[in-house]
C-alpha positions in Angstrom: 33.8 158.9 100.3 32.5 155.4 99.3 34.4 152.2 100.0 35.7 152.0 96.4 37.0 155.5 96.6 38.7 154.9 99.9 40.4 151.8 98.6 41.6 153.6 95.5 42.9 156.4 97.6 44.7 153.9 99.9 46.2 152.2 96.9 47.3 155.6 95.5 49.2 156.3 98.7 50.8 152.9 98.7 51.8 153.2 95.0 53.4 156.6 95.6 55.3 155.2 98.4 56.6 152.4 96.4 57.8 154.7 93.6 59.3 157.5 95.8 61.0 155.3 98.4 63.9 154.6 96.1 63.8 157.9 94.1 66.6 160.4 94.2 66.5 164.1 93.4 65.7 164.2 89.7 64.0 162.2 86.9 61.4 160.7 89.2 59.2 159.2 86.5 62.2 157.6 84.7 63.4 156.0 88.0 59.9 155.0 89.0 59.5 153.0 85.8 62.5 150.8 86.9 60.9 150.1 90.2 57.2 150.1 89.4 55.8 146.7 88.3 52.6 148.1 86.8 53.8 150.3 84.0 55.1 153.9 83.5 51.6 155.5 83.3 50.6 154.1 86.7 53.9 155.3 88.2 53.3 158.8 86.7 49.8 158.9 88.2 51.1 157.8 91.6 53.6 160.6 91.6 50.9 163.2 91.0 48.7 161.6 93.6 50.9 162.2 96.6 53.6 164.7 95.5 52.8 167.1 98.3 53.7 164.5 100.9 57.1 163.5 99.5 60.4 165.0 100.5 62.8 163.7 97.9 66.3 164.2 99.5 69.4 162.1 99.7 69.9 158.5 100.6 70.8 157.1 104.1 74.0 158.0 106.0 77.2 156.5 104.8 78.2 153.5 106.8 81.8 152.9 108.1 83.4 149.6 108.8 84.0 148.7 112.5 87.8 148.4 113.1 87.1 145.8 115.8 85.8 143.5 113.2 88.8 143.8 110.8 90.4 140.5 111.8 87.2 138.7 112.7 86.3 136.1 110.0 82.8 135.7 108.8 81.7 132.2 109.8 79.0 130.3 107.9 76.6 128.3 110.0 76.1 124.6 109.2 73.6 124.1 106.3 70.1 122.9 107.3 68.0 120.8 105.0 64.7 122.5 104.2 62.1 120.6 102.3 59.2 123.0 102.6 58.8 126.8 102.6 55.4 127.1 104.4 55.5 130.7 105.5 56.6 133.8 103.5 59.8 133.9 105.6 60.3 130.2 105.2 59.8 129.4 108.9 57.7 131.0 111.6 60.6 133.1 113.0 61.7 134.2 109.5 65.2 133.0 110.2 65.9 130.0 107.9 69.7 130.8 108.1 71.9 128.7 105.8 69.8 126.4 103.7 71.4 123.3 102.3 72.2 123.4 98.6 75.3 122.3 96.7 74.4 123.0 93.1 76.0 125.8 91.0 72.8 128.0 91.4 72.2 128.0 87.7 68.7 128.5 86.2 67.1 125.0 86.0 63.8 126.0 84.4 61.3 128.8 83.8 57.6 128.3 83.7 54.7 130.7 83.2 52.2 130.4 86.0 49.3 132.8 86.3 48.8 136.4 85.3 51.7 138.8 85.4 51.6 142.4 86.8 50.0 145.3 84.9 48.0 148.4 85.5 45.4 146.5 87.5 47.5 144.2 89.6 50.9 143.3 91.0 52.8 140.2 92.2 53.7 140.8 95.8 53.5 137.3 97.4 56.5 135.0 97.9 55.9 131.5 96.6 55.0 128.8 99.1 56.2 125.2 98.9 54.6 122.3 100.8 53.8 118.6 100.3 55.4 118.5 96.8 53.5 121.5 95.5 54.4 125.0 94.6 51.8 127.7 95.3 51.7 131.2 93.9 49.3 134.1 94.1 49.2 135.9 90.8 48.5 139.6 89.9 44.8 138.9 89.5 44.3 137.4 93.0 44.3 133.8 91.7 46.1 131.0 93.7 47.8 128.4 91.5 49.0 125.0 92.7 51.5 123.1 90.5 53.6 120.0 90.9 57.0 121.1 92.3 59.0 118.8 90.1 57.2 118.8 86.8 55.3 122.1 87.0 52.1 120.3 86.0 49.0 122.4 87.0 47.0 120.8 89.9 44.4 123.5 90.6 43.7 127.2 90.5 41.3 129.3 92.5 40.2 132.9 91.9 39.8 134.9 95.0 38.0 137.8 93.4 34.8 138.1 95.4 31.4 138.1 93.7 28.9 140.5 95.3 25.2 140.8 94.7 23.5 144.1 94.0 20.1 144.7 92.3 19.8 141.0 91.6 22.9 141.1 89.4 26.3 139.6 90.1 29.6 141.3 89.3 33.2 141.0 90.2 34.8 144.0 92.0 37.3 145.9 89.8 40.7 144.2 90.1 42.5 147.5 90.2 41.2 147.8 93.8 42.9 144.6 94.9 46.6 145.0 94.6 48.7 143.1 97.1 48.3 140.1 99.4 50.1 136.9 100.2 49.9 133.3 101.0 51.0 130.7 103.6 50.5 127.0 104.4 49.5 125.1 107.4 47.0 122.6 108.7 46.6 121.1 105.2 45.4 124.5 103.9 46.6 127.5 101.9 45.7 130.7 103.5 45.5 133.6 101.1 45.1 137.3 101.9 44.0 139.8 99.2 43.6 143.4 98.5 39.8 142.8 98.6 40.2 142.6 102.4 39.6 138.8 102.6 41.5 136.1 104.3 40.6 132.8 102.6 41.4 129.2 103.5 41.7 126.7 100.7 42.2 123.0 100.8 45.8 122.5 99.6 45.0 119.4 97.7 41.9 120.5 95.8 41.7 124.3 96.1 38.2 124.1 97.6 37.3 126.9 99.8 37.1 126.0 103.5 36.2 129.4 105.0 36.6 133.1 104.4 36.6 136.2 106.6 36.4 139.9 105.8 39.0 142.2 107.6 37.0 145.3 106.7 39.8 146.9 104.8 42.2 145.9 102.1 45.1 143.6 103.0 48.5 144.0 101.4 50.3 141.8 103.9 51.0 138.1 103.9 49.6 135.7 106.5 51.7 133.8 109.0 50.6 130.3 110.1 51.8 128.7 113.4 50.5 127.2 116.6 47.0 126.4 115.0 46.5 130.1 114.2 46.7 132.4 111.2 48.0 135.9 111.8 47.3 138.7 109.3 47.5 142.5 109.4 45.0 144.7 107.5 45.8 148.1 105.9 44.0 149.6 108.9 46.9 148.3 111.0 44.7 145.7 112.7 46.3 142.4 113.6 43.9 139.4 113.5 44.5 136.0 115.1 42.3 133.4 113.4 41.8 129.8 114.3 43.2 127.9 111.3 40.7 125.1 111.1 37.5 127.0 111.6 38.2 130.6 110.6 37.0 131.9 114.0 38.6 135.2 114.9 40.2 134.6 118.3 41.4 138.2 118.9 42.3 141.4 117.3 44.7 144.3 118.2 45.3 147.7 116.6 48.4 149.7 116.1 48.7 153.4 115.0 46.8 153.8 111.8 49.0 154.9 108.9 47.3 155.1 105.4 50.6 155.8 103.5 52.5 152.5 103.3 54.8 150.5 101.1 53.4 148.3 98.4 54.9 145.2 99.9 53.7 142.0 101.7 55.1 141.8 105.2 54.2 139.3 107.8 54.8 138.7 111.5 57.3 136.4 113.2 56.2 133.7 115.7 58.5 132.3 118.4 56.9 130.0 121.1 54.0 132.1 122.5 55.1 135.5 121.2 54.0 137.0 117.9 56.0 140.0 116.7 54.2 142.1 114.1 55.5 145.0 111.9 53.2 148.0 111.1 53.1 150.8 108.6 53.6 153.3 111.4 57.1 152.0 112.0 56.1 150.1 115.1 57.2 146.6 116.0 54.8 145.2 118.5 55.1 141.9 120.5 51.9 140.2 121.7 51.0 136.9 123.5 49.8 134.7 120.6 47.1 133.1 122.8 45.1 136.1 123.7 46.7 139.2 122.0 48.0 140.8 125.2 50.5 143.5 124.2 54.0 142.8 125.7 56.0 145.8 124.3 56.2 148.2 121.4 59.2 149.8 119.7 59.2 152.5 117.0 61.8 152.2 114.2 61.4 155.9 113.1 64.1 158.5 112.6 63.3 162.1 113.0 65.1 164.4 110.7 66.5 161.7 108.4 67.5 162.4 104.9 65.7 159.7 103.0 63.1 160.0 100.3 59.7 159.6 101.8 60.9 160.7 105.2 57.4 160.7 106.5 56.8 157.1 105.5 57.9 154.8 108.4 56.6 151.5 107.1 58.4 148.2 108.1 57.9 146.6 104.7 60.2 143.6 105.4 59.6 140.9 108.0 61.0 140.9 111.6 63.5 138.1 112.2 63.7 136.5 115.6 66.5 134.3 116.8 68.5 133.8 120.0 66.1 136.0 121.9 66.6 139.0 119.6 64.3 140.7 117.1 65.9 142.2 114.0 63.8 144.6 112.0 64.3 147.5 109.5 62.2 150.4 108.5 62.3 152.3 105.2 62.6 155.6 107.2 66.2 154.6 108.2 66.5 152.4 111.2 67.8 148.8 111.4 67.5 147.6 115.0 68.1 144.7 117.3 65.6 144.4 120.1 65.3 142.0 123.1 62.4 139.7 122.5 61.5 139.4 126.2 61.7 143.0 127.3 61.5 145.1 124.1 64.8 146.8 125.0 66.7 148.1 122.0 70.2 146.5 121.9 71.6 148.4 119.0 70.6 150.3 115.9 72.1 151.5 112.6 71.0 154.2 110.2 70.1 151.7 107.4 66.8 152.2 105.5 65.5 149.0 104.0 62.3 147.5 102.7 63.7 143.9 102.8 63.9 141.3 105.4 67.3 141.0 107.1 69.0 137.7 106.8 70.5 136.2 110.0 73.2 133.6 109.3 75.3 132.5 112.3 76.9 135.6 114.0 76.2 137.9 111.1 73.3 139.8 109.8 72.9 140.8 106.1 70.6 143.4 104.7 70.2 145.4 101.4 69.3 149.0 101.8 66.9 151.1 99.7 69.9 152.5 97.8 71.2 149.0 96.8 73.9 148.8 99.4 74.5 145.3 100.8 75.7 145.3 104.3 77.1 142.6 106.6 76.9 143.4 110.4 77.9 141.7 113.6 74.5 140.5 114.9 75.5 141.0 118.5 76.9 144.6 118.3 75.6 146.0 115.0 79.2 146.7 113.9 79.7 146.8 110.2 81.9 144.1 108.8 81.7 145.1 105.1 79.5 146.9 102.6 79.0 146.4 98.9 77.3 148.8 96.6 75.2 146.9 94.1 74.2 148.4 90.8 71.8 151.1 91.8 70.7 152.5 88.3 70.3 151.1 84.9 72.2 154.1 83.7 74.8 154.7 86.4 76.3 157.7 84.7 73.1 159.7 84.5 71.6 158.2 87.7 68.5 157.2 85.8 66.1 154.2 86.2 66.7 153.2 89.8 67.0 149.4 90.4 65.2 147.6 93.2 66.9 144.6 95.0 65.3 141.8 96.9 66.8 139.3 99.3 69.2 138.0 100.4 68.7 134.4 101.3 71.6 132.0 102.0 71.9 128.7 100.1 74.9 126.4 100.5 76.8 129.2 102.2 76.2 131.7 99.4 74.1 134.9 99.4 71.4 135.1 96.7 69.8 138.3 95.7 67.7 139.5 92.6 66.7 142.8 91.1 64.1 144.6 89.0 66.3 144.1 85.9 65.8 140.3 86.2 69.4 139.7 87.4 70.1 137.1 90.0 73.4 137.7 91.8 75.2 135.1 93.9 77.6 136.7 96.4 80.3 135.5 98.9 79.2 136.3 102.5 82.8 136.6 103.6 83.5 139.8 101.7 80.5 140.7 99.4 82.2 139.8 96.2 80.2 138.3 93.3 80.5 134.6 92.5 78.2 134.4 89.5 75.3 136.3 87.9 72.3 134.7 86.2 69.7 136.3 83.9 66.0 135.6 84.9 64.9 137.7 81.9 62.0 139.2 83.8 61.8 141.8 86.7 61.9 140.4 90.2 60.4 142.4 93.0 59.5 139.8 95.7 61.7 137.5 97.8 62.1 133.9 96.8 61.2 130.6 98.4 63.9 127.9 98.9 63.4 124.2 99.3 65.6 121.1 98.6 68.5 123.4 97.5 66.4 125.1 94.8 65.6 128.8 94.9 62.2 129.7 93.4 61.6 133.3 92.2 58.2 134.6 91.0 58.7 137.4 88.5 56.4 140.3 87.7 55.6 138.6 84.3 54.1 135.7 86.2 57.0 133.3 85.5 58.5 131.0 88.1 62.3 130.8 87.8 64.0 127.8 89.5 67.6 128.3 90.4 69.5 125.2 91.6 
């Protein structure tokens, strides 16, 4: 099997995972069309590609409230000013908590930036904000830099590699390059692509500084911290790269798992420890300086009743705060793990492909079935649950809806979904404050800076909510 075929096969597995993860027992193609950002035909083909692997059963176990939390109020941590969103999770530990913002969270502007999703590409990367610029990676592997206030284009750079063969140059088929992400540091934008490249660009000009080849496609986003760039390839190989020179300092491998979610996860960095999620369901901690493995924990559930029970991918980002790692797998485990020892503190049967939000003493997560859950971060006890709209047609259980988030801005939870609806929710009880219409499907988490939430829709439109 040649390289092109292997990549197409890997993408087929990833696409099937993305479709089936949220599918129920019937009407798979109809439901997939609501989740799938590349069109109904691609979803149909993905279903045929991997149908023998998929066990389409029920959703995760029903959660019950913890009676011990009935009279415990939800406290909101003090708001923190955040001027930049330099990593996909905002900050290196993926725990920005409560970001300052006093506005009504109304849509301030919408602007088309780059190519939207289609049969040959997807938008998987969270926007990045730094030095007064907004950076996005569009569905055709092009990085765009625009002025954060005016939206004026500053530069753009295609990352589609040009290869030489028989004295002719051609660009590789973009259908083989779905996925990737971006991050900022050391005056550069670091972009990972489905072509298997990690590329460093000057953040002011877009000029390429260096490029490395990971040897396999990359669907993940990079993390920048401590003078290094960390990125995981689809072969479950973690690279630590010197940010200024592009020198690979070390690599480490986890259990290889070809079937994965079509998402763009990234590690967390705290002091000298890097915590990386993998498609096998493993969370592994390493010393960031030399890659020495500290511990490994598997967030898999044997005998669970989720769709895609054999896919254990951790599609969201691990969150690290207070010496605890919080992470969720789509196979049905949300867990709290001691950062120092790797000892599991608690776990809950919650399947999620989103990054948990830690805000004060509580943890918020949205499950694959659209259930928003508030938990005591220390014990894992459930404070409240809220079932968000799960289907476009609730009566017939058709056209499943995908949710992304939450983030907390000005003491309010902000989520969005594949219908283009942005929902602002009270963290105290899960009730809705207001709903906004972004008009386009939203599949990737937003960036937040200076009290404004920036969503990048599947149509290639940035929606600013303030």
